[in-house]
C-alpha positions as CSV (number, residue, x, y, z in Angstrom):
1,M,-23.9,-5.1,-13.0
2,K,-26.8,-5.9,-15.2
3,I,-29.9,-3.9,-15.0
4,I,-33.0,-5.5,-16.0
5,N,-34.5,-4.8,-19.6
6,D,-30.9,-3.8,-20.7
7,L,-31.5,-0.3,-19.1
8,S,-28.2,1.8,-19.4
9,V,-26.5,3.6,-16.6
10,D,-27.6,6.7,-18.5
11,D,-31.3,5.5,-18.2
12,L,-30.7,5.0,-14.5
13,Y,-29.4,8.4,-14.3
14,R,-32.3,9.8,-16.1
15,L,-34.5,8.2,-13.9
16,V,-32.8,9.3,-10.6
17,E,-32.6,12.7,-11.9
18,K,-36.3,13.2,-12.8
19,Q,-37.2,11.9,-9.5
20,L,-34.9,14.4,-7.7
21,Y,-36.0,17.2,-10.3
22,N,-39.7,16.7,-9.4
23,L,-39.3,16.7,-5.7
24,F,-36.6,19.1,-5.0
25,E,-34.4,21.6,-7.0
26,F,-31.6,19.9,-8.8
27,D,-28.6,22.0,-9.9
28,K,-27.7,20.0,-13.2
29,S,-24.6,22.2,-14.1
30,N,-23.0,21.4,-10.6
31,E,-24.2,18.0,-9.6
32,T,-24.5,16.0,-12.9
33,K,-20.8,14.7,-12.8
34,L,-21.2,13.9,-9.2
35,L,-24.3,12.0,-9.7
36,Y,-23.2,9.9,-12.5
37,R,-19.9,9.1,-10.4
38,G,-22.1,8.2,-7.4
39,I,-24.5,6.1,-9.5
40,D,-21.4,4.1,-11.1
41,I,-20.1,3.4,-7.4
42,A,-23.5,2.5,-6.0
43,L,-24.1,-0.1,-8.8
44,K,-20.8,-1.8,-8.0
45,R,-21.7,-1.8,-4.3
46,I,-25.3,-3.3,-4.8
47,E,-23.2,-5.8,-7.2
48,R,-21.1,-7.1,-4.3
49,N,-24.3,-7.1,-2.2
50,F,-26.3,-8.9,-4.3
51,A,-24.0,-11.5,-5.3
52,N,-24.3,-13.1,-1.9
53,N,-28.1,-13.2,-1.7
54,K,-30.0,-16.1,-2.9
55,N,-33.4,-14.6,-3.3
56,K,-34.8,-15.0,-6.7
57,Y,-35.4,-11.3,-7.1
58,Y,-31.8,-10.3,-6.6
59,S,-30.0,-13.0,-8.4
60,K,-30.6,-15.9,-11.0
61,D,-28.2,-18.8,-11.4
62,G,-25.7,-17.2,-9.1
63,K,-25.4,-14.0,-11.0
64,P,-26.9,-10.5,-9.4
65,F,-29.1,-8.2,-11.3
66,F,-30.6,-4.9,-10.5
67,N,-34.3,-4.0,-10.9
68,P,-34.8,-0.2,-10.0
69,F,-38.4,-0.9,-10.1
70,H,-38.1,-3.4,-7.2
71,S,-38.7,-1.2,-4.2
72,G,-36.5,-3.2,-2.0
73,Q,-33.5,-3.0,-4.5
74,Y,-33.9,0.5,-5.1
75,T,-34.1,1.3,-1.5
76,I,-30.6,-0.4,-1.1
77,F,-29.3,1.5,-4.1
78,L,-30.4,4.8,-3.1
79,Y,-28.9,4.3,0.3
80,Y,-25.6,3.4,-1.3
81,L,-25.9,6.5,-3.7
82,S,-26.5,8.9,-0.7
83,N,-24.0,7.2,1.3
84,T,-21.2,7.3,-1.5
85,I,-21.5,11.1,-2.1
86,K,-22.2,12.5,1.3
87,K,-18.4,13.6,1.8
88,E,-18.6,15.4,-1.5
89,S,-22.1,17.0,-1.3
90,G,-24.2,16.6,1.8
91,T,-27.0,18.7,0.0
92,L,-27.2,16.0,-2.7
93,A,-26.9,13.4,-0.1
94,D,-29.8,14.9,2.0
95,R,-32.0,15.0,-1.2
96,I,-31.3,11.5,-2.2
97,Y,-32.0,10.4,1.6
98,F,-35.3,12.2,1.6
99,L,-36.1,10.7,-2.0
100,N,-35.5,7.2,-0.7
101,K,-37.7,8.1,2.4
102,A,-40.4,9.4,0.3
103,L,-40.6,6.5,-2.1
104,N,-39.9,3.6,-0.1
105,A,-41.2,4.8,3.5
106,V,-37.8,3.6,5.0
107,D,-35.2,5.7,7.1
108,L,-31.8,4.9,6.2
109,F,-29.9,8.0,6.7
110,Y,-26.7,8.2,4.6
111,E,-24.4,8.6,7.6
112,I,-25.4,5.4,9.0
113,E,-22.7,2.9,7.9
114,L,-24.7,-0.3,6.9
115,P,-22.5,-3.2,5.9
116,E,-21.5,-4.4,2.4
117,V,-23.8,-7.1,2.4
118,F,-27.1,-6.4,3.7
119,F,-30.9,-7.5,2.9
120,L,-34.1,-5.9,3.7
121,E,-37.5,-7.3,2.9
122,H,-40.9,-5.2,2.8
123,P,-39.0,-2.6,5.0
124,V,-41.7,-0.1,5.2
125,G,-41.5,2.0,8.5
126,A,-38.2,0.7,9.3
127,V,-35.7,3.1,11.0
128,M,-32.2,2.2,11.3
129,G,-30.1,4.0,13.6
130,R,-26.2,4.8,14.2
131,A,-25.4,1.2,15.4
132,E,-22.5,-1.0,14.4
133,Y,-23.7,-3.2,12.0
134,A,-22.1,-6.5,10.6
135,N,-22.4,-8.3,7.3
136,F,-25.3,-10.4,6.3
137,F,-27.7,-8.4,8.3
138,N,-31.3,-8.6,7.5
139,F,-34.2,-6.4,8.7
140,S,-38.1,-6.1,7.9
141,Q,-40.9,-3.8,8.1
142,N,-41.3,-1.6,11.5
143,C,-38.0,-2.6,12.6
144,T,-36.0,0.0,14.8
145,V,-32.5,0.2,15.7
146,G,-31.8,3.2,18.1
147,N,-30.1,4.7,21.0
148,N,-30.8,5.1,24.9
149,K,-29.1,7.9,26.3
150,G,-26.5,8.2,23.4
151,V,-25.5,4.6,23.3
152,Y,-26.2,2.4,20.2
153,P,-26.2,-1.4,19.7
154,K,-23.7,-3.6,17.8
155,F,-24.4,-6.6,15.9
156,G,-22.5,-9.8,14.8
157,E,-22.6,-11.3,11.6
158,Y,-25.6,-13.1,10.4
159,V,-28.5,-11.3,12.2
160,T,-32.2,-11.2,11.2
161,M,-34.7,-8.9,12.6
162,L,-38.3,-10.0,12.0
163,S,-41.3,-7.5,11.3
164,G,-41.6,-5.0,14.1
165,S,-38.7,-5.8,16.2
166,K,-36.7,-3.3,18.2
167,V,-33.0,-3.1,19.3
168,I,-32.2,-0.3,21.6
169,G,-29.3,1.1,23.4
170,D,-26.3,-0.8,24.9
171,T,-27.1,-4.0,23.2
172,K,-24.8,-6.5,21.6
173,I,-26.4,-9.0,19.3
174,G,-24.0,-12.0,18.9
175,K,-23.6,-13.9,15.4
176,H,-26.1,-16.3,13.8
177,C,-29.2,-14.5,15.8
178,I,-32.7,-14.4,14.9
179,I,-34.9,-11.6,16.6
180,A,-38.5,-12.6,16.4
181,A,-41.4,-10.3,15.3
182,N,-42.4,-7.6,17.6
183,T,-39.3,-8.5,20.2
184,Y,-38.1,-5.5,22.1
185,I,-34.5,-5.7,23.2
186,K,-32.8,-3.0,25.5
187,D,-29.5,-2.8,27.1
188,T,-29.1,-6.7,26.7
189,E,-26.0,-8.8,25.6
190,I,-27.6,-11.8,23.3
191,P,-25.2,-14.8,22.7
192,D,-24.5,-16.2,19.6
193,N,-26.7,-18.9,17.9
194,S,-29.8,-17.5,19.6
195,I,-33.4,-16.7,18.9
196,V,-35.0,-13.9,21.1
197,F,-38.5,-13.4,21.9
198,G,-40.4,-11.0,24.1
199,S,-39.6,-7.6,25.6
200,S,-36.7,-6.6,28.0
201,P,-36.2,-7.1,30.6
202,D,-38.2,-10.5,30.3
203,L,-36.6,-11.8,27.2
204,I,-36.9,-15.5,26.3
205,I,-33.4,-16.6,24.6
206,K,-33.4,-19.9,23.0
207,R,-30.1,-21.3,22.4
208,R,-29.7,-23.3,19.2
209,T,-26.3,-25.1,17.8
210,K,-24.2,-23.4,15.3
211,E,-25.2,-26.1,12.9
212,E,-28.8,-25.3,13.1
213,M,-28.1,-21.5,12.8
214,D,-25.7,-22.1,9.6
215,N,-28.5,-24.2,8.1
216,F,-30.9,-21.3,8.5
217,F,-28.9,-18.7,7.2
218,A,-27.5,-20.7,4.5
219,E,-31.0,-20.8,2.9
220,Q,-30.4,-16.9,2.2
221,W,-26.8,-16.3,1.7
222,R,-24.3,-17.5,-0.7
223,T,-21.2,-16.8,1.4
224,E,-19.7,-19.7,3.5
225,Q,-20.2,-18.9,7.3
226,G,-17.3,-19.1,9.8
């Protein structure tokens, strides 16, 4: 994975280490190897992710690159890092999760299983809960995914949540769906190829053809849609 300005993995390690050390206690003797190994795996995960993204800040000429000083990219990296090492050290994963929250103002707990390919744009104030997510998921600022009476939503592939939208409870979002800004969906099934507006139970669901939605999502993603 190419890191901008020819930064090395060692440089990235020192950056993460310094941030952790400045905010929290950091046991270098016990956690250095774990952090190095986690960073190496997290870089491979963001490479797979960014390779599918057409955004100019994530790839150029079809080749992904990592900029640790781009807040969105660093958010994804820290999520992958905490998620990668959660089984080996919950305490270190906790601190990396907290670091992500402190630096980027987004809540991506390491036990949340976000997909291999997802995107976030200006995600300040977003909270992603323990839903079932699918590839090509995209969310923006102040988005919320949460439970109702312990039940969480399920998402199909190619779902975009625009700013301020909320998906709660026993909700199933189909493939190729756009959830409009400030929309609130609770305990509702949304069919494939839909644009959703409003608030439950008075949602407005506008159906679109698969071709229309394919064209929309092709603007962002490289992978062929099925």
